[in-house]
N, C-alpha and C positions, 0 to 999 in steps of 0.2 A: 391194294384191295384186289382180291381174287374175284373173278366174275364167272359164274356158271353159265356158259353161253349155249350149250347144247343139252338135249335131254339126258344124255349120258352123264355129263358133268352135274346136272341138276340132281340126278339119281344118287350119284356118289357123294356129292357135296364135299364136306371136310372129313368124311370117313377115312380111316386108316392113316391120318396124319397125326404125328406126335405133338405138333404145335401149330399155331397159326403163323408164327414168325417165319419170314420177315414181313408178313402181311398183317393188316389191321383187322380184316374180316373177309367174309364172302358175300357177294351180292348175287341174288337170283332175280332176273327180270323176266316176267311172263307176258305173253302176247294177249292173254285174256285175264280179266279181273275175276277172281274166284276165291273161295275159302281154301287155299292151298294148304295141304297138310305136310308137316315136317316131322321126321323121325330121327332118332339118334343112332342110325345104322353105323356100326363099326367105329363109333366115336371114341376117342381116347382122352378127351377133355370136355368139361361142361361148357355150355354156351348160353348167351342171351339171344333170343330170337325176336326180331322186330318185323312186323308186317306193316307195309305202307301201301296206301292207295294214292297215286298221283302226288307223292311226297309227304302225305300226312300219315302220321302213325295211327293205325287203326287197332292195333293190339300188340301186346308184349308178353313173352314168356321168359321171365328172368331165371337165371341159374338153373337151366334145364339139366337134370342129372344124366349120368351115363346109365346104360342098361346092358352091362356086360353079360354074355352068355345067353341072351334071348334070341330066339328065332325071329326072322323078319315079321312073321304073322303075330308075334307077341309084343312087338314094340309099341310104345305109346305114340299115338298120332296127335301132334299139337296143331290145332287149327285156330285161326283168328275168329273173333266174334263177327267181324264184317269182312266182306270180300276185299282182296288186296291184289295188286299187280306187281309187287316187289317184296322180297324178303331179304333181310339183312341179318347175317349171323355174326355175332361178335363174341369176344371172350366173356365168360361169366363174370358179372360184376360191373360191366361197362355201363349198363342202364342206370344202376344205382349211383355209380361214381359220377355220372354226368347229369343226373336228375331228369332223365328222359321220361316223358309220360304220354299217354294216349292223347291225341289232338295236336301234339307238337308237329312241326314241319321239319323235315330233314332234306338236305341236298347232298348228293354224292358228287364230289368234284373229281374230274379227271386231271391227273397231273401230266 
């Protein structure tokens, strides 16, 4: 699992990567709980975006499409319905494949 530890890493996210491999996803942990917006800046593959608050899934944006050729100001901003302190970006289709839904609890384990 990739972890976006700095504001710079959080801004770039998975942009400009051709694949997630060899990682399973990217985790964003925020010091404040808020309705953090996510955009598909420079993305080359679609994602499932999961917002969590203290481990509980508060919203999901499945199969978020690419937005090639758009300026930063034109990108769609995906925001959760409720405030979150963590965002998890996974390969598109992961949510459906695993039956994840709002209200579920997730734990990210360190190996």
